[in-house]
N, C-alpha and C positions, 0 to 999 in steps of 0.2 A: 615603440620598442624602451625597454626601460635600459638605463644605460647603468654600465658595469660598478659606476664611483655609485649610484643612486640604490643598487641590490646591496655594495658593501657597506653603505649608512646603516640597512636594514637589518643587517647583520651584526653589525656592531652597537645595536640597538640606539645609532643616533635619529635616525628617522621610523619613528614607529609607524608612523602612514603616512600617504602620499596625498597630494592636492587631488580633485575631481579631474583639474586640466592635465595633471602628469599623467593620470589614468587613460585620460582618451579614449580609444574603442574599446578599451577593457570593459567598459561599463562598472563605472565606481560605484556607484549604489548598491551593487551586487558586492563586491569583492573586499568590503571592510564591514566588522563585526563591531557594532556600538554597544558598549560596553554600558548599558543605563542607569551601573549602581556608581558608577565615577566620574561618565559622561565623556569618557577618554575611547576613544579609536584604538583596540587594544592589538587587532591583530589583521591582516589582510586576508581575505577569506582563500586565495590563490595558492597563499603559502601553506595552508591548512596545520597553523600552529596554535595550539590554544593551552595556555602557560594558566598558573597560580591556583589560590585554593578551590574554583570551581569551574577548573580546566573539564573535566567529565562532562559536568552539568553544561558548561557552553558548546562541546563536541556535540552532546547529544542533540540540542537544541536545533531545528530544522532550520531558523532563521538564520543562522551561520553559515549555512554551506549555499556553494552555487548549483543553478537549477542541475538536477540529476539526468544523463543523459535521454536522450529519443531518437530511437535509431530506425531508418527505413531497414525493412526486410529486403533482404537478397530475391531476385525473380523464385528460386526455385521455392521459398516458403510463400509466396504472392501469386495464385493461379491467375489475378485477375489485372496482372500488370497490361495486357495488349486492352484491358477497357480503359485504361485510362484511372485505375484505381492505385493508391499510392498507402502501403500501410507500416505506422510506427510502431516500435514498442515504446512503453515510457518504463525504464529499466530502476521501479521502486526498489529494487534488492539491493541496488548499490548505498540505500542506507547504511545509518553505522550500525543498525541491530540487524540489517540483510533481510528485512520483510517491511513491508507497507503499513501493517497494522503495530508498527512502535509510533505511527500519530496519532490515530487516537487514543492511544494507550496513555501517550503523553500529552495530550489535549486533557482528556478525561481528568489528569490528576492536577494537572494545571487548574481549570476550574474548578475542581475538588477543592484545592489549597485555597485561590483566592475566593470562595464562596465561605470557607468557615469548616468544608464537610469532612476534611482529614485530620481537625483538632481531635487530638486522644485518641486517634486510630491507631493501632500495632500490627492488625493484620489483614490483607487486602484477600476477597475472594472472588473468581471470577469462574462462568463459564468459557471456556474458549479451546478450539480445536489445535492450540498451540502457540502458534504465531503472537497472539495479543498476551497470554498470559507470561508468555517467555520475555517481550518486552516490558509487563510490567514485574517481573524478577530483576529485571537491572534498575530499573526506574526506581521503585518503590524506597529502594535504599537511602536517594540522595532526598528524599521528603523526612525520611528517618522513621518509614515503617519497615519494621523487621523482619515479617512473616508475607508469604506468598504464597494462599491456596489455590489450586489450579482445578475445577471440573472440568474431565475430557473424556471423549471419547473413549470404549473400551478399546474401538481397535485401530487407536492412534498409532502414530508410526512408529519402530522402538527410536529411530534417530531422534523422533521430537521429542521421544521421551526422554532421551539422555541430555538433551538440551535443556528442557526443564530443571532437572535435578543439576545440571551444571551449574548453572544461575542459585541454585537456591530454591525454587520450585518446590512444593509439595502438592503433586498429582493424585488426584483421585478420578479414578475410572470409575466411570459409571457406563451402564448400556440403558437408554431410555426404552421402556416398554409402557404396554398399558395398564393402566394403575399406578405406576411408578412417577413419582415426581421428574419432570425433564431438570437436566444439568442446569436450563436459564432458572427455572423454580428454584431450584437446591441452593444455587448461589444468591439467587435474591432474599432467601430467608436466610441463611448464613449469614448474610451482610446486615440484618437487623440486629445482630448478638452484640452489646458491648462490645467497643474495643474495635468491631470490624465494620470494613467498609467492600461495598459490590459497587464496580464503576458502572458496571448493567451495560456493557459497550452496547446491545440488542434494542436500549431504548432510549439513550444516553445521547442528548442533542450535541454534544460535544465531539462524539466521532464522526457523523455528515459534515461537524465545523471544520474537523481538522483537513479534511480533503480539501474545502473550499479555501484554508488560511493557506496549505501547502505542497500540492498537486496540480488541481486545476490552473493556478495564475501560471504558472512553470508552463505548463501545457499551452495555455494561452501566448503566451510571451515567445517560447519557443516556433508557434504555428500561423500565429496571428488570426487571422478571418479565414486562413487556409483550410481551417479543420471542420470536416462534416459530419465524423461518423466517431462517438466514442464509446467503446465496448469494455466491459469488465465483469468480470464474476461476483455474484452475488452469496457471499456471505450473511455479514450482519447487514448489508443492506447500507450502509455507511458511504461508500464510493460513489453510488449510483445515486443516493436521494443528493448527498453533496455537488455533485456534477450537474443537477438536473436544476438544483438553487441556483448554482452559482453562472450558470450560463444564460438563465434566464432574468437574472437580474443584470448580466452583462448585454440582454437584446440578442443573444447568439440562437440561431437556430444549427442546431448541433443533433444529429439524431442519437438517441443514447439507445447500447445495446445491451439488456442484462441477461446473463448466461445465468440456469439455474441447472442443477444435475438432472437427470433423465430418473426416472422412477426407477429402483433396482439397482442403480450402480451408485460409488461416492467416489467424491476426490475432496485431497486434505483440502479445508479453509474455505470451501462454498456449499449449500445446502440444495436440497431439493423443495418442490411446494410444497410437499406436505412438512419439510421440518421448518419449514421459514413461515410457517401460520405462528410461530410462539415470537415472531421478529414485529416490534412496533412500528420501526421506520417505514413511512410510506413506498418502500422497494416498487411493488409493480403499478402503483400510476408515476414513478419517475421515470418508465423506463417507456421508448417507444416501441420497441419490441421486447419479446420476452425469447429464448433461445435454449431448448435442453440439449444438452451434450453428457455423452458417456464418459466411462472413466476409462477405457481403453484409449478413446480418440485424445482425452488429456493429454495422459502419458504419450503417446505417440507425437503429438504435436509439441510436446516438451523436449521429448529426444530430439526434434529436429532444429527446433532452435537450440540446446545445445549444442549440435552439431556445428551449427551455422556460428556458433562465438557469441551468443545469446543467453545466459546460462537460467535459463527461468525455470522453475519448476512446473510441477503437474497443474496449479490453478494456474500459472502462466500461458500453458499450454491449453487451460481449457479455457480463459478469454478469448487467445486468438483464435481459437474453433470454433466458439461462437458467432464470432465477428466471420470467420468466411463462411460460414453456412448462413448467416442476417447477408451479406453480400451476393451468395449465390442464389437465396431464394428474390432479392431483387431485381437481379440480372434473369430469371427466368419467367418472373412474370412483368419484365420491360419495364419496371421500375427504376433501375439504376441510375440514370438520369435525371431524377428527380435528388438526388444526393449531391450532383457535382455543384462547387462554389464557381468563383465568378471566372476562374482562370479553364476554368471547364475538366477541371480534376475531381475524383473522389477521395480525399486523402482520410483517411481513417487512423485510430489510436486504439491499442489495448494496452491494459495493464500487468505488466511484470510483478508481480506480488512477492515474490520471493524466488529462492533455489531451489535447486532438485537436491542437497546434500544431504536434508533430514529425511529423503525418502526413498536413498540409492537400491533397497533392499526391495523395494513397492516395484519398483523397474522390469526386471525379471518376472516378477509375480503377474502384472498386466498384460505385459507383451509377451511374443512369441519370438522366438532364437532366432524367426527370418527378420524380427524388426532391426538386429542389431547388425 
């Protein structure tokens, strides 16, 4: 425990940081923010105080936060408890920008800046279902970029459209069809204009690298070698590809499950096999199993998560549904035991990518009154 006098000294500015010995079990290395510009430990991350001219940049920097919660689902949401299966949700919606796509957005701009590709850039243009463009709209100003244009699907949720406009993003609604260039192709072409830059989340290596840098190490630290299954929805493919590279690099045998949208369905933030054809990241080769999930199932699982205290949106319900379908298939064919760790448990985690808030009007559209 930290003493009252110690906390008083911090408040008075007399103790800007504490030694690793004083931190003890509080894991000091994760509780300090190092300002590399001045080589001074500026803030204790437990206190979540960000000061000075770069306070917002520091606040948005994923390196300046403790690991996001990993929460085990209660028994009503886990039908495999009796089989020795534990399911955890990784609550990525608790990032400062409330969605996991803020990580590739930040990393793509960081790498572009470091390589000089942002020199002279005043416009960003990106194809997005909404979350990446929203994050770019917030972060771009920190790099002196004045304008962000988002090429978004024509059926984007009204709440997501309002979020984009709130952050100054200019949305351009497109409907992909035969003979017309896709949103990805339009963003790529527009990004070639002078003063413009297309981050290109669908082929930019900084996308999967962001998950290798900021998501997978947290999960590995939180669960250690207990983790045996990792599930995520597939949109740009960054999470899945980053996970494959990360676990392979660390020599860990974790089964990777990618959930894709079933034909004829639509779920915000994730794609069907047909729409994934334009994605350059090797998403299929990175997965041990590909599971198709529909619209109604995704929204219903999201509803169940919310009513259990985990505010995961449709793509979170989508990832959970894909994980549960995968586990059921392994139980049905008698191979569930192949997924057990040394303690005899199957330990699975899925990504809760964002909240339900931008999609509230869609729940009554896709679910029946009885579901509520």
